[in-house]
C-alpha positions in Angstrom: 0.1 0.0 -0.1 1.4 3.4 -1.0 1.5 5.7 2.0 2.5 8.9 0.1 0.8 11.9 1.6 -0.6 14.8 -0.4 -2.1 18.1 0.8 -5.6 18.2 -0.4 -9.0 19.7 -0.6 -12.5 19.4 -2.1 -13.5 22.1 -4.5 -15.7 23.6 -7.3 -13.5 24.7 -10.2 -14.3 28.1 -11.8 -14.6 28.6 -15.6 -11.8 30.8 -17.5 -14.4 33.6 -18.0 -14.8 34.0 -14.4 -10.8 33.8 -13.7 -10.4 36.5 -16.3 -12.9 38.9 -14.5 -11.1 38.2 -11.2 -7.8 38.9 -13.0 -9.2 42.7 -13.8 -10.6 43.1 -10.2 -7.3 42.2 -8.6 -5.3 44.4 -11.1 -7.6 47.4 -9.9 -7.3 46.5 -6.3 -3.4 46.2 -6.5 -3.0 49.6 -8.1 -4.9 51.3 -5.2 -3.9 49.0 -2.2 -0.8 49.2 0.1 1.6 46.4 -0.8 1.0 44.2 2.1 -1.4 41.9 0.4 -0.3 38.4 -0.6 -2.6 38.2 -3.8 -3.7 34.7 -5.0 -3.0 33.7 -8.5 -6.4 33.8 -10.4 -5.6 30.2 -11.6 -5.4 29.1 -8.0 -8.8 30.3 -7.1 -11.3 27.7 -6.2 -14.6 27.6 -4.5 -13.4 25.2 -1.6 -16.1 23.0 0.0 -13.7 21.3 2.6 -10.1 21.4 3.4 -8.7 18.1 4.1 -5.1 18.8 4.9 -2.4 15.8 4.5 -4.1 12.5 3.1 -2.6 9.4 2.3 -3.2 7.9 -1.4 -5.3 5.2 0.4 -7.5 7.9 2.0 -7.8 9.7 -1.5 -9.6 6.7 -2.6 -12.0 6.8 0.4 -12.4 10.6 0.1 -13.4 10.0 -3.6 -16.0 7.3 -2.5 -17.4 10.0 -0.1 -17.7 12.7 -2.6 -19.6 10.2 -5.1 -22.1 9.7 -2.1 -22.3 13.3 -1.2 -23.3 14.3 -4.7 -26.1 11.6 -5.2 -29.3 13.6 -6.1 -27.6 16.8 -6.6 -28.2 18.4 -9.9 -26.0 21.0 -11.6 -26.7 24.4 -10.3 -26.0 28.1 -11.2 -23.7 30.6 -9.5 -22.5 34.1 -10.2 -19.6 36.1 -8.6 -20.7 39.2 -7.0 -19.2 42.0 -4.8 -15.9 42.2 -3.1 -15.6 42.2 0.7 -13.3 41.3 3.7 -13.0 39.1 6.6 -13.3 39.9 9.5 -14.4 43.4 8.2 -13.7 46.4 6.2 -12.0 48.2 9.1 -9.5 45.6 9.8 -9.0 43.5 6.6 -7.3 40.1 7.0 -8.7 38.3 3.8 -10.1 39.9 0.4 -12.7 38.1 -1.2 -15.5 38.2 -3.9 -18.9 36.7 -3.1 -21.4 34.6 -4.8 -24.8 34.8 -5.5 -27.3 32.4 -7.4 -28.4 29.0 -6.2 -26.7 29.3 -2.9 -29.1 26.9 -1.1 -28.1 24.1 -3.5 -24.5 25.1 -2.9 -24.8 25.1 0.8 -26.7 21.6 0.8 -23.9 20.2 -1.3 -21.2 21.6 0.9 -23.2 20.1 4.1 -23.2 16.8 2.4 -19.4 16.8 1.6 -18.6 17.8 5.0 -20.7 15.1 6.7 -19.5 12.5 4.6 -15.8 13.7 5.3 -16.6 13.8 9.0 -17.5 10.0 8.9 -14.0 9.4 7.4 -12.3 11.1 10.3 -11.9 14.7 8.9 -13.2 17.1 11.7 -15.8 19.7 10.9 -14.9 23.3 11.3 -16.4 25.4 14.1 -17.2 28.5 11.7 -20.2 28.2 9.4 -19.8 28.1 5.5 -19.8 31.6 3.8 -19.7 31.0 0.0 -16.7 33.2 -1.2 -13.5 33.1 -3.4 -10.3 34.3 -1.6 -8.4 37.0 -3.6 -5.7 37.6 -1.1 -4.5 37.7 2.5 -2.6 40.4 4.5 0.8 39.7 5.4 1.6 39.5 9.1 3.3 42.8 8.9 0.4 44.8 7.5 -0.2 47.8 10.0 -3.8 48.6 11.2 -3.9 51.7 8.9 -2.9 49.5 5.8 -5.8 47.1 6.8 -8.1 50.1 7.1 -7.0 51.7 3.7 -7.7 48.2 2.0 -11.0 48.3 3.3 -11.7 51.8 1.9 -10.5 50.7 -1.5 -12.7 47.6 -1.4 -15.7 49.9 -0.4 -15.1 52.1 -3.3 -14.7 49.3 -5.8 -17.6 48.6 -7.9 -17.3 45.0 -8.9 -19.8 43.7 -11.5 -19.0 40.3 -13.2 -21.7 39.4 -15.8 -20.5 35.8 -15.8 -22.6 33.2 -14.2 -21.6 29.7 -14.3 -23.0 26.2 -13.9 -21.4 24.1 -11.0 -21.3 20.7 -12.7 -18.6 18.7 -10.7 -16.7 18.4 -7.5 -13.2 18.1 -7.6 -10.5 16.5 -5.3 -7.6 18.8 -5.6 -3.9 18.3 -4.4 -2.1 21.6 -3.4 1.7 21.5 -3.5 3.4 24.5 -1.6 6.2 26.0 -3.3 8.3 29.2 -2.7 6.3 30.9 -5.5 3.0 29.7 -4.1 0.8 26.8 -4.2 0.5 24.7 -7.5 -2.9 23.0 -7.8 -3.8 19.7 -9.5 -7.0 18.1 -9.9 -6.6 14.6 -8.7 -10.1 13.5 -9.7 -13.7 14.7 -10.2 -17.3 13.5 -9.3 -20.0 15.1 -11.7 -23.2 16.3 -10.4 -26.0 14.3 -12.2 -28.9 14.4 -9.8 
């Protein structure tokens, strides 16, 4: 049995049209923000449903079976990217994100099922609730309170309208390899939503 470990998570991939819009938004935000944000490469932006951490290749097989079970009866659903914001709030930004609209009830149900099935496999449930979002950047530890506030101001003045909606048609098991230049993501396998 191969016991190689990989850092993995379960996510919905974004179509290129959405990633291209995010590139434009990030470019705008970078121009006006203090240089204290580690921006995410738009190719690396996913809608994460469950972060698993380090898993063995044997566990990956179990995870895929759990994903297959979680999507039973879930039909493809529509989402759109809308509005930019920050966690924990605009006055002291730690994470910059864009939000999602559309069939969020179906997204939340899918995420709940994935988490439940992963919990049965021994992956603990997170304490915080699920807030559908796409992370654009994280503030570096040395960011000062005034930098955090300034980025919040930039976000509140940025109108971000994407006219691209997309259909979530599959759930992916994604491998994340950390490198000095940032994470490299590879889809290990996918499970289609068929309802």
